[in-house]
N, C-alpha and C positions, 0 to 999 in steps of 0.2 A: 498416604504420604506421612512420614514422621514430622511432628511438629516440633522443631528443634528447640524454640524459646520455652515450649511448655516443659521440656527436660529441664532447662536451667531453672526455671521459677519454681519446680517442684522441690529442687534441692537446695535453694538459696539459704534456708534457714540453718542448714547444718554447716555453713562456711566457717572455716577456722581463720582467726584473725591475729594469731600470735606474731607472725612476721610483721604485718602492718603496724601493731602496736608498738614493736620495737623500732620500726623506722619513724612512726609518729613521736616517739620519745626523742629520738636524734633531732627531729625536725623542729620540735619545740625549743630545743636549746640552740638552735642556729640562729644566726643574725637574719633580721628581716630581709627578704629580698633574695636569699641565698637559697640554692637547690635543695631539695630533700636529700636525706642520707643515700649515699651510694658508694660505689667504688670511686677510685680517683678518677678526675676528668682526663682525657687524652692530652698529652703533652705536646707543646710545639717546640721544635728545636730552634727555629728562627724566629723566636719571639719578638714582636715589635715593642717599643716603648709606648705603653698605653696611659701615661700620665701618672699624676696630675702635672700639667704644664703650666708653670708659674710666669707671671710677668718679668721677674727679675732674670729670667733666662734670655729675654728678648733683645734683640738689637734692631727692632722694627718689625712690624707685621702688618698684613692686610688680608681681608677677607676676598678671595679671588673667584669664588664660585659657590653657588648653592643649588640644591635640587629639591624638588617636590615630589610627593608619592604619585606613582602611576595608578591610573584607574583600570588599567587594563590587565588581562592575565599575563602571568610571567611564568615561563617554564624553566625550572631548574632542578637538578638532582635534590632528593630528599624532601619533596613535596609534590602534590598534584592530586589529579583525579584518576581512579583506577577503574579500567574496563576489564571484565572477567572474559577471557576465552574459554574457561572451563571452570566450572564450579562444583559444589558438593554433589549435584545431581547430573553433572555433565555440561554439555555445551549449551548454546541458546535454544529456546523452545522449538524454534524453527527447524533446527538440526535433528532434535529428538523426535520430532514428528515426522521427519522425512521430507519436510516441505523445502528445505534448502541444504546445500552442502556445507560443510564445516569451514571450508576455505572462504566462502563468501560472506559469512557471519563474522568471521575474523577480520576480514578485510573491511567490512563496514564499521565495525567497532574501532579499529585502528586508524581509520580515515576521518574519524570525528575530530574537528579542530580543537577541541577542549579536553580530549583523552591524553594523559601524559605516561601511564604505565599500563601495560597489559599483565594480567595476573592469571597464572595457572594453578588451580586449586584442585589436585587430583588425589588419587589413591596410589599406594604403593605398587599396586597390580599393574598401574598405568605407566610405572617408570621400570619395573623389572619382572621379567617372567621366568628367568632362570638364574642360577648362581654364577658369580663371576663377571657380569658384564651387565650393562643397561640395555633395555629394550624400550625406548621412549616412544609413548603413543605419539601419533603424528601431530597432536595438537602441539607438540613441543617445538618441532622445527617450523611448523606454519607460524607460531606465535612469534617466535625469535626473527623469522624473516619479515613479518610484518612490522615488527618493531623497528627493525634495521631500515626498511624503507621509509618509514613514516617518521624517523627521529625520535622514537620512543624508547622506553625502558621496559624491563620485564621483572616481576615479583613471582614468587614461587612458594607454594605449600605442597607438602607431601604427606598425606593423611594415613595413619596406621589404622584407624578404625572409622567406618562410615556407616551409621545406622540406616542411612536412606537406602542401602541396597541389601541390608540383613532381612531375613536369615538366608536369603537365596545365595548370596555370594558374600565374601569377606573383603576388606581392603587390603589385606596382605596377598602377595602372589601365591598361587596354588602351590608351588614347590615348598614354601615354608609352611603352608597349611598341613602338609604331610609330616613335618618334622616336629612341629610345636604342639603341645597340648592345647585343645580349646575348652573354654569354660563357658557353659550356659549360665548366664547372669540370674542372679536372684533379685527381685524387685521389691522395694520396701513396702509398696502396697501392691499385692499380687494381682495380676491380670493374666491374660492369654498371651500377651506379647512375648517375643523371642528375640533376645540379644546375646550374641556370642562374642568373646573376646579372646585373643590368645593370651597365653602366659608369657607376658613382657620378660619376666625375670628368668625364663628358661634359657639355657646355654645356647641352643640352636638359634633361638630369637636373637639374643645378644650378638652372636657371631654375624648373623645376616645383616643386623641393624649397622655394625661397624663397617661390613663392607659396603652397604648402601651409602654411608657417609663419605667413605673414601672414593666410591665410584662417582657420586653426584658431585662431590666437590671438585674432583679433577676435571669434570664435564664443564662446570659452569662458575666455579669460585672466582676466577679471574677473567670471566667474560665481561668486557665494559658495558655491555647492555643490562646487566643485573643490577636491579634496584635493592632488592632485600630478598631474604630467604627466612621463611617462617621455621622457628624451631618445632622439630617433629616431637609433638607432645602426646601424652597419654590420652586415650579414650576417643569419644564421639568426636568427630572432625577434627581431630588433633587439638582440642581445646583444653585439655586437661581435666575431663570430667566423664563419667558416664551416668550422669543425671541422678535419678533415684534408683538406679540399678547398682547393686553392691559390687565394688571393684574385685577383680579375680585373683587377689593375693591371700597368702596365708595370713598376714598380718600388716599392720600399718607400717612397722619398720622396713620390711621387706620392700614394700610399694615406694617408701620414700628414698631408700637406698638406691633402688633401681633407676628411679626417675632423676634423682640428682646425678648419678654417674652418667646417665644418657645425655643430660644437659651438658655436662662437663666434657663428654666426648665431642659434642658439636661445637662447643666453644674452641676446643683444641683444634678441630679439623679445618673449620672455615676460617681463613686468614684474611680474606678481603671483602666479601660481601657482607654487608650488615645483616646480622641475625635479629629476628623479631620474636618476642616471648609474649604469650597471652596472659591477660591478667585475671583469667578466671579463677574465683574463689576456690578454695580446697573442699568442695561439697562431696568429694569422693574419698577424701582421706588418704590421697596418695603423694602428699608432699608439695603441693603447688606453692606453699609460702617460701619453702626452702629453694624450689627451683626459681621462683621468681626473684628472690634475693640474690642467688647466685648468678642469674642472668643479667640483672641490672648492674650488679657490680662488674660483670664481665662486659659491659658495654653495649648490651642487647637494647634495641628499640622495643616499644611496647605496642600492643593492639588489643582490641577488643571487638568482638563480633555483634555488638549492639550498642546503642547510644542511650535511648530513652529507658529502656527496661535493664540497663545496668545498675547493679547495687552500688550503694554509697561507697562501699570499699574499693570498687573498681574505678569510679569516677574520680576518688581521692588519689589512687595510684597513678592514674593518667594524668590529672591536672597538676600534681605535684611532683612529677618526674623530675629527674635532672635536665636542665635546659638543653643539654647537648645531645638528648636522645629524643627521636622523632616517635610520633604516635600514628598508627595506622588504624583507621576507623571503617566500620562497615554497619549495616543494619539489615538483617535479612527479612523483615516483616514486609517492607515495601520495595523488594528487590526489583520488581516488574515496572515499577513507575507507572501504575495504572490508576486512573482517576475514577473508575467505576466500582471500586471496592467499597462495602459498607463502612469501613473505617475512614475512608476518604469523604464519601458522600455525606456521612453523618457527622462529620466533624463540625465541632462549633468554634466560633471565633473567626479572626480574619487569617490566622495562619494555619495551613492544612498540615496533617500529620506527617507528610513527606518532607515539606520545608521545615517542620519542626525538628525532625532528626538531623537534617543538614546543618541547621543553624546551631544545634548543641554541639556539633564537632568543633565550632569556633569557641564556644564556652570553655571546652577543656583544652584548648591550645593544640588542636590536631593538626598534623602535617598532610594528611591523605584522606580522601573520601571516596567510597567505592561505589561504582555505577552498576556493576554486575553485568549480566550477559546481553540485555535486550537493547540493541542499539536504537532501534526505530521507536521503541518506548521512551527511550532517554531523549531523543531528539524531540519528540512530540511534546514530552513534558517540560523540557527546557524551552521550548518556544511558547508554550501556553503559560507557564509559570516560572518567568526568569528571574524573580526577585532573590530567592535563596542562592541560585547559581551565581548571581551578581555578587552577593555577599562573599561567596567562597573564592570567586575570581580576585577580589580586592583583598581579602584578608588571610586566606588559608596558608598555613606554613610560615615560613620565614619570608620577608621581603625587605632585602636590604639595599641601601643606597648611600652614597657620600652626601649627607645633608648639608654640611658646612666643610669648605676646604679653605684653609688658611695658609698663607705663604709668610714666612717670617726668616729672618737671619739669625743664626745662632753659632757662636764661636766663628764667625766669619763665613759660614757655609749656608746655603738656602736649606730651608726645611720646609716640608708640608705637614700640617696637623690636619687630619681628616676626622671628623666626627660621623660616624656611620650609624645610621638610623635603621631600626627594624620595625616597619609598619605592619608586619604580619602578627600572628597570634602565638607563634612558636618561637623557641630559641633556635639558633643554627645549629643543625645536627652534626656536629663535628667542629673543626677549626677553620674559620674564615681566613683566607690569605689574601692580602691587598697589595698591589704592585703599582708602581708609577714607572712608565717605560716611554722612551723615545721612539719615533716612527722608524728610525734607522736601526733601532736596537742597540745602540751604543750605551744608552742609559737604562739600566734595569735595577730598580731597588724595591724592596719590600720584605714582608715576612708575614707571620700569623699572628691572629688574635687568640686569646684564651678560650678554651672550649665553650660553645653555647653562646659567646657573644657575637653582636649584641643581642641581649635578651629581648623577649618580645615587648615592643612598645617602648624600648629603651635606646639609649645612644652608648657607643663606645668609640672613645678617641684612640688615635694611633698616630705615630710619627713616622715620616718617611725622609730620611736624612739624604739630601741630594749631593752630587759633586758640584765643585765651583764650575762656573761658565755656562750653566743651563738657563740663567735668568732670560725671559723674553722669548723661550721656545715653547713648542707644543708637547705635551705628554699625555699619554693615555693612562687612565686610572682603571685598573681592572681587578677583578677577584676571581679567586678559585675556592673550592671547598674541599678540605681534606678529611675524608672518613676512612678510618682503618688503614692510613697509609695510601690511599688512592686519591689523587687529585682529579677535580673535575671542574671546569669553567663554570662561573656564576654570572648570570645577567642581571645588572643593576635594575630595580624595580622603581625607576623614577620616570617623570613625565618628559624630562628633557631628552633631545635627540642623542642616541647612542650609535656606536659603530656596529659592524655587522656581528663582531664577537661578544656584543654586550658591554664593552668598555665605554668610558666617557672621556672625551678629549677635553683637556684644559690648557689654558695658555699662561704660563708663568709671567710675572711682572718683573720688569728690571730695577735693580736698586736705584732709587732716585727719580723713577717716573713720576710724573704729576699725581698719578692715581694713589701713589703710596702714601700712607697716613701712619707715621710712626707713633706708636703709643696710643692708639685708638682703643 
């Protein structure tokens, strides 16, 4: 079997860093605490007043509610644990060996109470077998059906190259193999291995690629179950490299132009589902720096397929990304969650290598952690080694709550000032919207915060101007997340009791109540 990380490690020394250097230069000139250089943050039309709120604006105020962080898992869009229904080698080991049907393994994974997202990571040939239409492998309908029944979401990657199945098969469909020239790659350190790549810049490949984007986007772009879609990138596993095999292009300019144009096509085609770009350095000289820069400026989330073995350049890109972009993380070395491997048995120190990878996702402010395909092993490991999982439950992604809620009078009208805290390690992946609503729906005020706010470990204030006559009534304070124009409910991550929809009920004070303390 191909050892994927050996490919990456072999080519790391050739990484191109021009794009990172430019972004670092911009970052060094930015104000402390501000995001790294990127495209403009997503704008919010109904922007709330976010302060500062001065005492001279008050006509009397009081703290009417506070909340504290939840210690439990909170399931929201834009974060969570990812179970794989299909990975680069296919389904779970039991399915590959013939010991279990695919349906059963998908159901076992989806039924785990700590899984949030199901992930299909398949080859192009598993999506399309003839021009003009999709021919989705049955893992697709099975995965979407399981997600629907269990209240989960779905992530997707379609690979144009997969060294795990070469040279017997290619990741591209057979009809395309007959139209596009194939190049046997040369390795910088010669050996007897065989790796074949299509000519990505060939007109027939580009026509088929454009058709694939249109067909797949029409199928799932507006599906409310879709969590994210990985960019279809050059090379092995769609990660943007062919390791120490030389890329199949006439020159670097052709490679760069080809993949920048393919990236732009995807940015233009997908309108609603968040797109995710791999942070792989440009070890194959195909323009990764330009692709990453274009993708980040276009609002793509970031991902990496390793944690501990990632180069400093990737850790820097991930940890200093704009706060409104999520980070999707996985690690392929310990994907089976086995405790009988030499790396696990011979580990030194109190923290084993599996926990180490999980905890480092928190260090770089990750939103997602991948559990791969083996449901039984994951359960067994979580039961026997709960510490790292518990840390992810309490800190992964964004965890927002109304930490302080003040009521005051301003210009003769009641007003709520809410200080929203983020107890997670990541910013909000989009624009958080906050609303105060009455039980009968007659009162509904609210709007959006600036992109990414509140940042990880920070507070963001917001004003909700209420109509006259609501003093003394009950209101529900709830939140929504706006990502690429799609609104999804957000459950507050607080210890205090919540309503079924994740909102918090508060009671307003009446002007002049004994509890009111003007000028405190």
